PQR file with spaces between the fields and no chain letter, atoms N, CA, C, O and H, PARSE charges and radii, in Angstrom:
ATOM       1  N    UNK     1      26.424   12.199   -2.845 -0.4000 1.5000
ATOM       2  CA   UNK     1      26.654   13.792   -2.408 -0.0000 2.0000
ATOM       3  C    UNK     1      26.927   14.055   -1.265  0.5500 1.7000
ATOM       4  O    UNK     1      27.448   15.054   -0.769 -0.5500 1.4000
ATOM       5  N    UNK     2      26.380   12.663   -0.622 -0.4000 1.5000
ATOM       6  CA   UNK     2      26.825   12.992    1.008 -0.0000 2.0000
ATOM       7  C    UNK     2      27.896   11.968    1.417  0.5500 1.7000
ATOM       8  O    UNK     2      28.280   12.196    2.564 -0.5500 1.4000
ATOM       9  H    UNK     2      25.957   11.852   -1.025  0.4000 1.0000
ATOM      10  N    UNK     3      28.667   10.624    0.691 -0.4000 1.5000
ATOM      11  CA   UNK     3      29.129    9.974    1.063 -0.0000 2.0000
ATOM      12  C    UNK     3      30.916   10.521    1.509  0.5500 1.7000
ATOM      13  O    UNK     3      31.253   11.585    2.027 -0.5500 1.4000
ATOM      14  H    UNK     3      28.355   10.439   -0.241  0.4000 1.0000
ATOM      15  N    UNK     4      31.586    9.628    1.181 -0.4000 1.5000
ATOM      16  CA   UNK     4      32.755    9.844    2.382 -0.0000 2.0000
ATOM      17  C    UNK     4      33.807   10.941    1.103  0.5500 1.7000
ATOM      18  O    UNK     4      34.683   11.639    1.612 -0.5500 1.4000
ATOM      19  H    UNK     4      31.312    8.763    0.760  0.4000 1.0000
ATOM      20  N    UNK     5      33.691   10.978    0.086 -0.4000 1.5000
ATOM      21  CA   UNK     5      34.470   11.595   -1.006 -0.0000 2.0000
ATOM      22  C    UNK     5      33.408   12.826   -1.529  0.5500 1.7000
ATOM      23  O    UNK     5      33.352   12.948   -2.753 -0.5500 1.4000
ATOM      24  H    UNK     5      32.979   10.410   -0.327  0.4000 1.0000
ATOM      25  N    UNK     6      32.838   13.448   -0.983 -0.4000 1.5000
ATOM      26  CA   UNK     6      31.931   14.467   -1.694 -0.0000 2.0000
ATOM      27  C    UNK     6      32.669   15.538   -1.867  0.5500 1.7000
ATOM      28  O    UNK     6      33.537   16.040   -1.151 -0.5500 1.4000
ATOM      29  H    UNK     6      32.884   13.349    0.011  0.4000 1.0000
ATOM      30  N    UNK     7      32.041   15.977   -3.361 -0.4000 1.5000
ATOM      31  CA   UNK     7      32.732   16.969   -4.178 -0.0000 2.0000
ATOM      32  C    UNK     7      31.387   18.315   -4.140  0.5500 1.7000
ATOM      33  O    UNK     7      30.225   18.057   -3.829 -0.5500 1.4000
ATOM      34  H    UNK     7      31.337   15.569   -3.942  0.4000 1.0000
ATOM      35  N    UNK     8      31.768   19.403   -4.440 -0.4000 1.5000
ATOM      36  CA   UNK     8      30.915   20.415   -4.771 -0.0000 2.0000
ATOM      37  C    UNK     8      29.461   19.870   -5.423  0.5500 1.7000
ATOM      38  O    UNK     8      29.395   18.775   -5.981 -0.5500 1.4000
ATOM      39  H    UNK     8      32.712   19.613   -4.693  0.4000 1.0000
ATOM      40  N    UNK     9      28.716   20.449   -5.333 -0.4000 1.5000
ATOM      41  CA   UNK     9      27.268   20.588   -5.729 -0.0000 2.0000
ATOM      42  C    UNK     9      27.426   20.603   -7.335  0.5500 1.7000
ATOM      43  O    UNK     9      26.971   19.658   -7.980 -0.5500 1.4000
ATOM      44  H    UNK     9      28.769   21.338   -4.879  0.4000 1.0000
ATOM      45  N    UNK    10      28.186   21.870   -8.093 -0.4000 1.5000
ATOM      46  CA   UNK    10      28.097   21.737   -9.265 -0.0000 2.0000
ATOM      47  C    UNK    10      28.814   20.174   -9.981  0.5500 1.7000
ATOM      48  O    UNK    10      28.788   20.080  -11.208 -0.5500 1.4000
ATOM      49  H    UNK    10      28.556   22.638   -7.569  0.4000 1.0000
ATOM      50  N    UNK    11      29.269   19.315   -9.369 -0.4000 1.5000
ATOM      51  CA   UNK    11      29.891   17.889   -9.997 -0.0000 2.0000
ATOM      52  C    UNK    11      28.630   17.549   -9.854  0.5500 1.7000
ATOM      53  O    UNK    11      28.697   16.752  -10.789 -0.5500 1.4000
ATOM      54  H    UNK    11      29.290   19.391   -8.372  0.4000 1.0000
ATOM      55  N    UNK    12      27.677   17.463   -9.552 -0.4000 1.5000
ATOM      56  CA   UNK    12      26.474   16.447   -9.638 -0.0000 2.0000
ATOM      57  C    UNK    12      25.234   16.989  -10.622  0.5500 1.7000
ATOM      58  O    UNK    12      24.068   17.044  -10.231 -0.5500 1.4000
ATOM      59  H    UNK    12      27.622   18.111   -8.792  0.4000 1.0000
ATOM      60  N    UNK    13      25.553   17.276  -11.604 -0.4000 1.5000
ATOM      61  CA   UNK    13      24.548   18.268  -12.835 -0.0000 2.0000
ATOM      62  C    UNK    13      23.287   16.747  -12.961  0.5500 1.7000
ATOM      63  O    UNK    13      22.081   16.997  -12.940 -0.5500 1.4000
ATOM      64  H    UNK    13      26.501   17.231  -11.922  0.4000 1.0000
ATOM      65  N    UNK    14      23.610   15.791  -13.040 -0.4000 1.5000
ATOM      66  CA   UNK    14      22.209   14.969  -13.414 -0.0000 2.0000
ATOM      67  C    UNK    14      21.943   14.039  -11.888  0.5500 1.7000
ATOM      68  O    UNK    14      22.651   13.683  -10.946 -0.5500 1.4000
ATOM      69  H    UNK    14      24.589   15.587  -13.057  0.4000 1.0000
ATOM      70  N    UNK    15      20.648   13.915  -12.244 -0.4000 1.5000
ATOM      71  CA   UNK    15      20.279   13.242  -10.758 -0.0000 2.0000
ATOM      72  C    UNK    15      21.188   11.728  -10.403  0.5500 1.7000
ATOM      73  O    UNK    15      22.238   11.363  -10.933 -0.5500 1.4000
ATOM      74  H    UNK    15      20.073   14.204  -13.009  0.4000 1.0000
ATOM      75  N    UNK    16      20.643   11.251   -9.677 -0.4000 1.5000
ATOM      76  CA   UNK    16      21.373    9.743   -9.118 -0.0000 2.0000
ATOM      77  C    UNK    16      20.548    8.779  -10.084  0.5500 1.7000
ATOM      78  O    UNK    16      19.363    9.057  -10.268 -0.5500 1.4000
ATOM      79  H    UNK    16      19.790   11.546   -9.246  0.4000 1.0000
ATOM      80  N    UNK    17      20.988    7.888  -10.586 -0.4000 1.5000
ATOM      81  CA   UNK    17      20.738    6.873  -11.304 -0.0000 2.0000
ATOM      82  C    UNK    17      19.736    5.696  -10.360  0.5500 1.7000
ATOM      83  O    UNK    17      18.705    5.050  -10.554 -0.5500 1.4000
ATOM      84  H    UNK    17      21.951    7.662  -10.437  0.4000 1.0000
ATOM      85  N    UNK    18      20.618    5.858   -9.388 -0.4000 1.5000
ATOM      86  CA   UNK    18      19.543    5.015   -8.554 -0.0000 2.0000
ATOM      87  C    UNK    18      18.318    5.257   -7.632  0.5500 1.7000
ATOM      88  O    UNK    18      17.476    4.615   -7.004 -0.5500 1.4000
ATOM      89  H    UNK    18      21.455    6.383   -9.231  0.4000 1.0000
ATOM      90  N    UNK    19      18.669    6.494   -7.887 -0.4000 1.5000
ATOM      91  CA   UNK    19      17.127    7.648   -7.537 -0.0000 2.0000
ATOM      92  C    UNK    19      15.863    7.380   -8.504  0.5500 1.7000
ATOM      93  O    UNK    19      14.755    6.871   -8.334 -0.5500 1.4000
ATOM      94  H    UNK    19      19.353    7.016   -8.396  0.4000 1.0000
ATOM      95  N    UNK    20      16.608    8.015   -9.703 -0.4000 1.5000
ATOM      96  CA   UNK    20      15.883    7.691  -10.951 -0.0000 2.0000
ATOM      97  C    UNK    20      15.363    6.340  -11.082  0.5500 1.7000
ATOM      98  O    UNK    20      14.139    6.227  -11.145 -0.5500 1.4000
ATOM      99  H    UNK    20      17.508    8.429   -9.841  0.4000 1.0000
ATOM     100  N    UNK    21      16.090    5.292  -11.135 -0.4000 1.5000
ATOM     101  CA   UNK    21      15.431    3.761  -10.886 -0.0000 2.0000
ATOM     102  C    UNK    21      14.334    3.912   -9.909  0.5500 1.7000
ATOM     103  O    UNK    21      13.173    3.727  -10.275 -0.5500 1.4000
ATOM     104  H    UNK    21      17.084    5.384  -11.084  0.4000 1.0000
ATOM     105  N    UNK    22      14.584    4.195   -8.838 -0.4000 1.5000
ATOM     106  CA   UNK    22      13.614    3.776   -7.679 -0.0000 2.0000
ATOM     107  C    UNK    22      11.963    4.734   -7.729  0.5500 1.7000
ATOM     108  O    UNK    22      10.821    4.346   -7.483 -0.5500 1.4000
ATOM     109  H    UNK    22      15.526    4.345   -8.541  0.4000 1.0000
ATOM     110  N    UNK    23      12.576    6.306   -8.225 -0.4000 1.5000
ATOM     111  CA   UNK    23      11.409    6.746   -8.647 -0.0000 2.0000
ATOM     112  C    UNK    23      10.567    6.198   -9.449  0.5500 1.7000
ATOM     113  O    UNK    23       9.398    6.171   -9.063 -0.5500 1.4000
ATOM     114  H    UNK    23      13.504    6.621   -8.425  0.4000 1.0000
ATOM     115  N    UNK    24      10.954    5.507  -11.010 -0.4000 1.5000
ATOM     116  CA   UNK    24      10.432    5.116  -12.076 -0.0000 2.0000
ATOM     117  C    UNK    24       9.665    4.042  -11.300  0.5500 1.7000
ATOM     118  O    UNK    24       8.441    4.170  -11.306 -0.5500 1.4000
ATOM     119  H    UNK    24      11.903    5.529  -11.324  0.4000 1.0000
ATOM     120  N    UNK    25      10.160    3.050  -10.663 -0.4000 1.5000
ATOM     121  CA   UNK    25       9.581    2.037   -9.957 -0.0000 2.0000
ATOM     122  C    UNK    25       8.595    2.335   -8.896  0.5500 1.7000
ATOM     123  O    UNK    25       7.641    1.558   -8.926 -0.5500 1.4000
ATOM     124  H    UNK    25      11.155    2.946  -10.658  0.4000 1.0000
ATOM     125  N    UNK    26       8.546    3.237   -7.959 -0.4000 1.5000
ATOM     126  CA   UNK    26       7.028    3.785   -7.237 -0.0000 2.0000
ATOM     127  C    UNK    26       6.339    4.126   -8.169  0.5500 1.7000
ATOM     128  O    UNK    26       5.140    3.879   -8.049 -0.5500 1.4000
ATOM     129  H    UNK    26       9.321    3.868   -7.935  0.4000 1.0000
ATOM     130  N    UNK    27       6.743    4.728   -9.283 -0.4000 1.5000
ATOM     131  CA   UNK    27       5.821    5.289  -10.432 -0.0000 2.0000
ATOM     132  C    UNK    27       4.499    4.124  -10.536  0.5500 1.7000
ATOM     133  O    UNK    27       3.281    4.053  -10.374 -0.5500 1.4000
ATOM     134  H    UNK    27       7.718    4.930   -9.381  0.4000 1.0000
ATOM     135  N    UNK    28       5.694    3.288  -10.928 -0.4000 1.5000
ATOM     136  CA   UNK    28       4.899    1.888  -11.878 -0.0000 2.0000
ATOM     137  C    UNK    28       4.147    1.153  -10.690  0.5500 1.7000
ATOM     138  O    UNK    28       3.281    0.316  -10.946 -0.5500 1.4000
ATOM     139  H    UNK    28       6.684    3.346  -11.060  0.4000 1.0000
ATOM     140  N    UNK    29       4.450    1.440   -9.536 -0.4000 1.5000
ATOM     141  CA   UNK    29       3.757    0.634   -8.369 -0.0000 2.0000
ATOM     142  C    UNK    29       2.616    1.718   -8.036  0.5500 1.7000
ATOM     143  O    UNK    29       1.500    1.421   -8.464 -0.5500 1.4000
ATOM     144  H    UNK    29       5.153    2.120   -9.327  0.4000 1.0000
ATOM     145  N    UNK    30       2.710    2.709   -7.464 -0.4000 1.5000
ATOM     146  CA   UNK    30       1.621    3.643   -7.571 -0.0000 2.0000
ATOM     147  C    UNK    30       0.254    3.620   -8.771  0.5500 1.7000
ATOM     148  O    UNK    30      -0.902    4.009   -8.608 -0.5500 1.4000
ATOM     149  H    UNK    30       3.616    2.950   -7.117  0.4000 1.0000
ATOM     150  N    UNK    31       0.951    2.967  -10.080 -0.4000 1.5000
ATOM     151  CA   UNK    31      -0.156    3.212  -10.981 -0.0000 2.0000
ATOM     152  C    UNK    31      -0.960    2.312  -10.863  0.5500 1.7000
ATOM     153  O    UNK    31      -2.185    2.418  -10.932 -0.5500 1.4000
ATOM     154  H    UNK    31       1.891    2.650  -10.212  0.4000 1.0000
ATOM     155  N    UNK    32      -0.133    1.046  -10.615 -0.4000 1.5000
ATOM     156  CA   UNK    32      -1.017   -0.646  -10.373 -0.0000 2.0000
ATOM     157  C    UNK    32      -1.665   -0.567   -9.039  0.5500 1.7000
ATOM     158  O    UNK    32      -2.674   -1.251   -8.864 -0.5500 1.4000
ATOM     159  H    UNK    32       0.862    0.960  -10.559  0.4000 1.0000
ATOM     160  N    UNK    33      -1.314    0.017   -8.284 -0.4000 1.5000
ATOM     161  CA   UNK    33      -2.199    0.637   -6.983 -0.0000 2.0000
ATOM     162  C    UNK    33      -3.559    1.115   -7.432  0.5500 1.7000
ATOM     163  O    UNK    33      -4.638    0.572   -7.195 -0.5500 1.4000
ATOM     164  H    UNK    33      -0.494    0.572   -8.426  0.4000 1.0000
ATOM     165  N    UNK    34      -3.305    2.361   -8.205 -0.4000 1.5000
ATOM     166  CA   UNK    34      -4.248    3.289   -8.468 -0.0000 2.0000
ATOM     167  C    UNK    34      -5.511    1.737   -9.449  0.5500 1.7000
ATOM     168  O    UNK    34      -6.717    1.583   -9.256 -0.5500 1.4000
ATOM     169  H    UNK    34      -2.428    2.803   -8.397  0.4000 1.0000
ATOM     170  N    UNK    35      -4.955    1.228  -10.030 -0.4000 1.5000
ATOM     171  CA   UNK    35      -5.669    0.585  -10.811 -0.0000 2.0000
ATOM     172  C    UNK    35      -6.436   -0.337  -10.264  0.5500 1.7000
ATOM     173  O    UNK    35      -7.386   -0.764  -10.921 -0.5500 1.4000
ATOM     174  H    UNK    35      -3.975    1.353  -10.187  0.4000 1.0000
ATOM     175  N    UNK    36      -6.191   -0.814   -8.995 -0.4000 1.5000
ATOM     176  CA   UNK    36      -6.890   -2.050   -8.179 -0.0000 2.0000
ATOM     177  C    UNK    36      -7.700   -1.398   -7.483  0.5500 1.7000
ATOM     178  O    UNK    36      -7.781   -0.191   -7.251 -0.5500 1.4000
ATOM     179  H    UNK    36      -5.420   -0.468   -8.461  0.4000 1.0000
ATOM     180  N    UNK    37      -8.480   -2.520   -7.066 -0.4000 1.5000
ATOM     181  CA   UNK    37     -10.016   -1.915   -6.325 -0.0000 2.0000
ATOM     182  C    UNK    37     -10.341   -3.228   -5.165  0.5500 1.7000
ATOM     183  O    UNK    37     -10.740   -4.371   -5.383 -0.5500 1.4000
ATOM     184  H    UNK    37      -8.415   -3.500   -7.255  0.4000 1.0000
ATOM     185  N    UNK    38     -10.089   -2.735   -4.236 -0.4000 1.5000
ATOM     186  CA   UNK    38     -10.149   -3.820   -2.722 -0.0000 2.0000
ATOM     187  C    UNK    38     -11.250   -4.646   -3.503  0.5500 1.7000
ATOM     188  O    UNK    38     -10.861   -5.478   -4.322 -0.5500 1.4000
ATOM     189  H    UNK    38      -9.765   -1.806   -4.059  0.4000 1.0000
ATOM     190  N    UNK    39     -12.592   -4.462   -3.293 -0.4000 1.5000
ATOM     191  CA   UNK    39     -13.393   -5.210   -3.779 -0.0000 2.0000
ATOM     192  C    UNK    39     -13.554   -6.239   -5.391  0.5500 1.7000
ATOM     193  O    UNK    39     -14.361   -6.971   -5.964 -0.5500 1.4000
ATOM     194  H    UNK    39     -12.908   -3.786   -2.627  0.4000 1.0000
ATOM     195  N    UNK    40     -12.399   -5.758   -5.529 -0.4000 1.5000
ATOM     196  CA   UNK    40     -12.046   -6.894   -6.527 -0.0000 2.0000
ATOM     197  C    UNK    40     -11.213   -7.902   -6.161  0.5500 1.7000
ATOM     198  O    UNK    40     -11.336   -9.112   -6.351 -0.5500 1.4000
ATOM     199  H    UNK    40     -11.743   -5.163   -5.063  0.4000 1.0000
ATOM     200  N    UNK    41      -9.933   -6.987   -5.353 -0.4000 1.5000
ATOM     201  CA   UNK    41      -9.084   -8.279   -5.047 -0.0000 2.0000
ATOM     202  C    UNK    41      -9.772   -9.562   -3.944  0.5500 1.7000
ATOM     203  O    UNK    41      -9.521  -10.767   -3.917 -0.5500 1.4000
ATOM     204  H    UNK    41      -9.833   -6.004   -5.199  0.4000 1.0000
ATOM     205  N    UNK    42     -10.754   -8.705   -3.061 -0.4000 1.5000
ATOM     206  CA   UNK    42     -11.432   -9.830   -1.964 -0.0000 2.0000
ATOM     207  C    UNK    42     -12.468  -10.716   -2.980  0.5500 1.7000
ATOM     208  O    UNK    42     -12.674  -11.893   -2.684 -0.5500 1.4000
ATOM     209  H    UNK    42     -10.958   -7.726   -3.083  0.4000 1.0000
ATOM     210  N    UNK    43     -13.013  -10.225   -3.993 -0.4000 1.5000
ATOM     211  CA   UNK    43     -14.026  -10.847   -4.356 -0.0000 2.0000
ATOM     212  C    UNK    43     -13.416  -12.063   -5.509  0.5500 1.7000
ATOM     213  O    UNK    43     -14.100  -13.009   -5.901 -0.5500 1.4000
ATOM     214  H    UNK    43     -12.845   -9.269   -4.234  0.4000 1.0000
ATOM     215  N    UNK    44     -11.932  -11.782   -5.951 -0.4000 1.5000
ATOM     216  CA   UNK    44     -10.560  -12.608   -6.631 -0.0000 2.0000
ATOM     217  C    UNK    44     -10.581  -13.697   -5.407  0.5500 1.7000
ATOM     218  O    UNK    44     -11.242  -14.735   -5.453 -0.5500 1.4000
ATOM     219  H    UNK    44     -11.377  -11.014   -5.633  0.4000 1.0000
ATOM     220  N    UNK    45      -9.787  -13.315   -4.346 -0.4000 1.5000
ATOM     221  CA   UNK    45     -10.067  -14.362   -3.146 -0.0000 2.0000
ATOM     222  C    UNK    45     -11.184  -15.217   -3.038  0.5500 1.7000
ATOM     223  O    UNK    45     -11.002  -16.435   -3.042 -0.5500 1.4000
ATOM     224  H    UNK    45      -9.251  -12.472   -4.309  0.4000 1.0000
ATOM     225  N    UNK    46     -12.350  -14.723   -2.939 -0.4000 1.5000
ATOM     226  CA   UNK    46     -13.361  -14.908   -2.460 -0.0000 2.0000
ATOM     227  C    UNK    46     -13.552  -16.184   -3.349  0.5500 1.7000
ATOM     228  O    UNK    46     -14.268  -17.086   -2.915 -0.5500 1.4000
ATOM     229  H    UNK    46     -12.498  -13.734   -2.936  0.4000 1.0000
ATOM     230  N    UNK    47     -12.819  -16.329   -4.830 -0.4000 1.5000
ATOM     231  CA   UNK    47     -13.624  -17.258   -6.076 -0.0000 2.0000
ATOM     232  C    UNK    47     -12.481  -18.405   -5.893  0.5500 1.7000
ATOM     233  O    UNK    47     -12.569  -19.603   -6.162 -0.5500 1.4000
ATOM     234  H    UNK    47     -12.237  -15.597   -5.182  0.4000 1.0000
ATOM     235  N    UNK    48     -11.372  -17.671   -5.348 -0.4000 1.5000
ATOM     236  CA   UNK    48      -9.867  -18.920   -6.002 -0.0000 2.0000
ATOM     237  C    UNK    48      -9.897  -19.724   -4.511  0.5500 1.7000
ATOM     238  O    UNK    48      -9.582  -20.914   -4.536 -0.5500 1.4000
ATOM     239  H    UNK    48     -11.301  -16.697   -5.128  0.4000 1.0000
ATOM     240  N    UNK    49     -10.246  -19.144   -3.276 -0.4000 1.5000
ATOM     241  CA   UNK    49      -9.574  -19.512   -1.868 -0.0000 2.0000
ATOM     242  C    UNK    49     -10.153  -21.005   -1.716  0.5500 1.7000
ATOM     243  O    UNK    49     -10.869  -21.458   -2.609 -0.5500 1.4000
ATOM     244  H    UNK    49     -10.501  -18.178   -3.256  0.4000 1.0000
ATOM     245  N    UNK    50      -9.840  -21.752   -0.592 -0.4000 1.5000
ATOM     246  CA   UNK    50     -10.295  -22.510   -0.122 -0.0000 2.0000
ATOM     247  C    UNK    50     -11.846  -22.212    0.939  0.5500 1.7000
ATOM     248  O    UNK    50     -11.751  -21.475    1.920 -0.5500 1.4000
ATOM     249  H    UNK    50      -9.259  -21.383    0.133  0.4000 1.0000
ATOM     250  N    UNK    51     -12.949  -22.760    0.639 -0.4000 1.5000
ATOM     251  CA   UNK    51     -13.822  -22.063    1.418 -0.0000 2.0000
ATOM     252  C    UNK    51     -13.629  -21.891    3.163  0.5500 1.7000
ATOM     253  O    UNK    51     -14.008  -20.974    3.892 -0.5500 1.4000
ATOM     254  H    UNK    51     -13.026  -23.359   -0.158  0.4000 1.0000
ATOM     255  N    UNK    52     -12.924  -23.091    3.476 -0.4000 1.5000
ATOM     256  CA   UNK    52     -12.363  -22.915    5.399 -0.0000 2.0000
ATOM     257  C    UNK    52     -11.360  -21.879    5.559  0.5500 1.7000
ATOM     258  O    UNK    52     -10.893  -21.771    6.693 -0.5500 1.4000
ATOM     259  H    UNK    52     -12.617  -23.836    2.884  0.4000 1.0000
ATOM     260  N    UNK    53     -10.844  -20.929    4.472 -0.4000 1.5000
ATOM     261  CA   UNK    53      -9.753  -20.540    4.406 -0.0000 2.0000
ATOM     262  C    UNK    53     -10.796  -18.947    4.654  0.5500 1.7000
ATOM     263  O    UNK    53     -10.578  -18.123    5.542 -0.5500 1.4000
ATOM     264  H    UNK    53     -11.223  -21.016    3.551  0.4000 1.0000
ATOM     265  N    UNK    54     -11.736  -18.872    3.771 -0.4000 1.5000
ATOM     266  CA   UNK    54     -12.888  -17.368    3.804 -0.0000 2.0000
ATOM     267  C    UNK    54     -13.357  -17.751    4.859  0.5500 1.7000
ATOM     268  O    UNK    54     -12.942  -17.037    5.772 -0.5500 1.4000
ATOM     269  H    UNK    54     -11.913  -19.541    3.049  0.4000 1.0000
ATOM     270  N    UNK    55     -14.156  -18.688    5.270 -0.4000 1.5000
ATOM     271  CA   UNK    55     -14.482  -18.771    6.775 -0.0000 2.0000
ATOM     272  C    UNK    55     -13.829  -18.415    8.136  0.5500 1.7000
ATOM     273  O    UNK    55     -14.346  -17.864    9.108 -0.5500 1.4000
ATOM     274  H    UNK    55     -14.492  -19.268    4.529  0.4000 1.0000
ATOM     275  N    UNK    56     -12.301  -18.960    7.927 -0.4000 1.5000
ATOM     276  CA   UNK    56     -11.527  -18.658    8.733 -0.0000 2.0000
ATOM     277  C    UNK    56     -11.352  -16.741    8.955  0.5500 1.7000
ATOM     278  O    UNK    56     -11.511  -16.000    9.925 -0.5500 1.4000
ATOM     279  H    UNK    56     -11.881  -19.407    7.137  0.4000 1.0000
ATOM     280  N    UNK    57     -10.929  -16.497    7.421 -0.4000 1.5000
ATOM     281  CA   UNK    57     -10.737  -15.097    7.700 -0.0000 2.0000
ATOM     282  C    UNK    57     -11.712  -14.163    7.883  0.5500 1.7000
ATOM     283  O    UNK    57     -11.465  -13.040    8.321 -0.5500 1.4000
ATOM     284  H    UNK    57     -10.800  -17.099    6.633  0.4000 1.0000
ATOM     285  N    UNK    58     -12.933  -14.585    7.546 -0.4000 1.5000
ATOM     286  CA   UNK    58     -14.236  -13.816    7.924 -0.0000 2.0000
ATOM     287  C    UNK    58     -14.570  -14.085    9.380  0.5500 1.7000
ATOM     288  O    UNK    58     -14.989  -13.200   10.127 -0.5500 1.4000
ATOM     289  H    UNK    58     -13.134  -15.498    7.191  0.4000 1.0000
ATOM     290  N    UNK    59     -14.353  -15.430    9.779 -0.4000 1.5000
ATOM     291  CA   UNK    59     -14.300  -15.206   11.907 -0.0000 2.0000
ATOM     292  C    UNK    59     -13.652  -14.297   12.173  0.5500 1.7000
ATOM     293  O    UNK    59     -14.251  -13.415   12.788 -0.5500 1.4000
ATOM     294  H    UNK    59     -14.013  -16.148    9.172  0.4000 1.0000
ATOM     295  N    UNK    60     -12.172  -14.052   11.865 -0.4000 1.5000
ATOM     296  CA   UNK    60     -11.003  -13.579   12.575 -0.0000 2.0000
ATOM     297  C    UNK    60     -11.700  -11.918   12.066  0.5500 1.7000
ATOM     298  O    UNK    60     -11.722  -11.129   13.011 -0.5500 1.4000
ATOM     299  H    UNK    60     -11.685  -14.768   11.366  0.4000 1.0000
ATOM     300  N    UNK    61     -12.103  -11.494   11.071 -0.4000 1.5000
ATOM     301  CA   UNK    61     -12.520  -10.174   10.888 -0.0000 2.0000
ATOM     302  C    UNK    61     -14.111   -9.668   11.705  0.5500 1.7000
ATOM     303  O    UNK    61     -14.673   -8.578   11.809 -0.5500 1.4000
ATOM     304  H    UNK    61     -12.085  -12.134   10.303  0.4000 1.0000
ATOM     305  N    UNK    62     -14.353  -10.673   12.049 -0.4000 1.5000
ATOM     306  CA   UNK    62     -15.751  -10.161   12.964 -0.0000 2.0000
ATOM     307  C    UNK    62     -15.244   -9.960   14.290  0.5500 1.7000
ATOM     308  O    UNK    62     -15.545   -8.936   14.905 -0.5500 1.4000
ATOM     309  H    UNK    62     -13.897  -11.559   11.964  0.4000 1.0000
ATOM     310  N    UNK    63     -14.443  -10.913   14.831 -0.4000 1.5000
ATOM     311  CA   UNK    63     -13.847  -10.963   16.296 -0.0000 2.0000
ATOM     312  C    UNK    63     -13.085   -9.605   16.255  0.5500 1.7000
ATOM     313  O    UNK    63     -13.029   -8.906   17.267 -0.5500 1.4000
ATOM     314  H    UNK    63     -14.199  -11.745   14.331  0.4000 1.0000
ATOM     315  N    UNK    64     -12.609   -9.304   15.305 -0.4000 1.5000
ATOM     316  CA   UNK    64     -11.346   -8.329   15.354 -0.0000 2.0000
ATOM     317  C    UNK    64     -11.666   -6.782   15.155  0.5500 1.7000
ATOM     318  O    UNK    64     -10.852   -5.860   15.196 -0.5500 1.4000
ATOM     319  H    UNK    64     -12.655   -9.872   14.483  0.4000 1.0000
ATOM     320  N    UNK    65     -12.952   -6.714   14.945 -0.4000 1.5000
ATOM     321  CA   UNK    65     -13.665   -5.764   13.493 -0.0000 2.0000
ATOM     322  C    UNK    65     -14.087   -4.602   15.082  0.5500 1.7000
ATOM     323  O    UNK    65     -14.685   -4.904   16.114 -0.5500 1.4000
ATOM     324  H    UNK    65     -13.613   -7.464   14.912  0.4000 1.0000
ATOM     325  N    UNK    66     -13.341   -2.997   14.565 -0.4000 1.5000
ATOM     326  CA   UNK    66     -14.042   -2.199   15.470 -0.0000 2.0000
ATOM     327  C    UNK    66     -15.462   -1.896   15.771  0.5500 1.7000
ATOM     328  O    UNK    66     -16.193   -1.689   14.803 -0.5500 1.4000
ATOM     329  H    UNK    66     -12.855   -2.752   13.726  0.4000 1.0000
ATOM     330  N    UNK    67     -15.977   -1.837   16.993 -0.4000 1.5000
ATOM     331  CA   UNK    67     -17.099   -1.400   17.202 -0.0000 2.0000
ATOM     332  C    UNK    67     -17.833   -0.133   16.300  0.5500 1.7000
ATOM     333  O    UNK    67     -17.281    0.967   16.285 -0.5500 1.4000
ATOM     334  H    UNK    67     -15.383   -2.005   17.779  0.4000 1.0000
ATOM     335  N    UNK    68     -18.817   -0.308   15.725 -0.4000 1.5000
ATOM     336  CA   UNK    68     -19.186    0.693   15.035 -0.0000 2.0000
ATOM     337  C    UNK    68     -19.989    1.795   16.378  0.5500 1.7000
ATOM     338  O    UNK    68     -20.574    1.493   17.418 -0.5500 1.4000
ATOM     339  H    UNK    68     -19.266   -1.202   15.738  0.4000 1.0000
ATOM     340  N    UNK    69     -19.637    3.257   15.682 -0.4000 1.5000
ATOM     341  CA   UNK    69     -20.135    4.166   16.231 -0.0000 2.0000
ATOM     342  C    UNK    69     -21.565    4.406   15.796  0.5500 1.7000
ATOM     343  O    UNK    69     -22.027    4.281   14.662 -0.5500 1.4000
ATOM     344  H    UNK    69     -19.162    3.502   14.837  0.4000 1.0000
ATOM     345  N    UNK    70     -22.251    4.815   17.034 -0.4000 1.5000
ATOM     346  CA   UNK    70     -23.889    4.893   16.699 -0.0000 2.0000
ATOM     347  C    UNK    70     -23.945    6.353   16.742  0.5500 1.7000
ATOM     348  O    UNK    70     -23.222    7.116   17.383 -0.5500 1.4000
ATOM     349  H    UNK    70     -21.876    4.916   17.955  0.4000 1.0000
ATOM     350  N    UNK    71     -25.087    6.668   15.822 -0.4000 1.5000
ATOM     351  CA   UNK    71     -25.538    8.256   15.719 -0.0000 2.0000
ATOM     352  C    UNK    71     -25.772    8.686   16.719  0.5500 1.7000
ATOM     353  O    UNK    71     -25.194    9.738   16.993 -0.5500 1.4000
ATOM     354  H    UNK    71     -25.674    6.048   15.301  0.4000 1.0000
ATOM     355  N    UNK    72     -26.506    8.228   17.513 -0.4000 1.5000
ATOM     356  CA   UNK    72     -26.546    8.948   19.228 -0.0000 2.0000
ATOM     357  C    UNK    72     -25.435    9.481   20.025  0.5500 1.7000
ATOM     358  O    UNK    72     -25.536   10.307   20.932 -0.5500 1.4000
ATOM     359  H    UNK    72     -26.976    7.374   17.290  0.4000 1.0000
ATOM     360  N    UNK    73     -24.477    8.983   19.637 -0.4000 1.5000
ATOM     361  CA   UNK    73     -23.315    9.397   20.766 -0.0000 2.0000
ATOM     362  C    UNK    73     -22.671   10.294   20.156  0.5500 1.7000
ATOM     363  O    UNK    73     -21.491   10.441   20.476 -0.5500 1.4000
ATOM     364  H    UNK    73     -24.395    8.312   18.901  0.4000 1.0000
ATOM     365  N    UNK    74     -23.269   11.184   19.069 -0.4000 1.5000
ATOM     366  CA   UNK    74     -22.301   12.519   18.748 -0.0000 2.0000
ATOM     367  C    UNK    74     -21.496   13.691   19.741  0.5500 1.7000
ATOM     368  O    UNK    74     -22.181   14.431   20.447 -0.5500 1.4000
ATOM     369  H    UNK    74     -24.227   11.065   18.810  0.4000 1.0000
ATOM     370  N    UNK    75     -20.473   13.763   19.738 -0.4000 1.5000
ATOM     371  CA   UNK    75     -19.801   14.803   20.686 -0.0000 2.0000
ATOM     372  C    UNK    75     -20.081   16.357   20.251  0.5500 1.7000
ATOM     373  O    UNK    75     -19.627   16.794   19.194 -0.5500 1.4000
ATOM     374  H    UNK    75     -19.917   13.161   19.165  0.4000 1.0000
ATOM     375  N    UNK    76     -21.061   17.366   21.372 -0.4000 1.5000
ATOM     376  CA   UNK    76     -20.672   18.340   20.834 -0.0000 2.0000
ATOM     377  C    UNK    76     -19.231   19.158   20.701  0.5500 1.7000
ATOM     378  O    UNK    76     -19.165   20.190   20.033 -0.5500 1.4000
ATOM     379  H    UNK    76     -21.430   17.011   22.231  0.4000 1.0000
């Protein structure tokens, strides 16, 4: 519709087939993500991964984790 051979909008009565396919794929992607829980992904990783990898990743998270805000530093 926006290409070099544009036609009047009336020529495009059906949605673009590529757009339809992409929207369908996005729906499937979102549905699959909705079924996944991060805790399950982490548990699966920990059960399957080399213990050295788990230790290295835990150390990385510990080093780079944002400090927790204390409840006594509330702003007015």
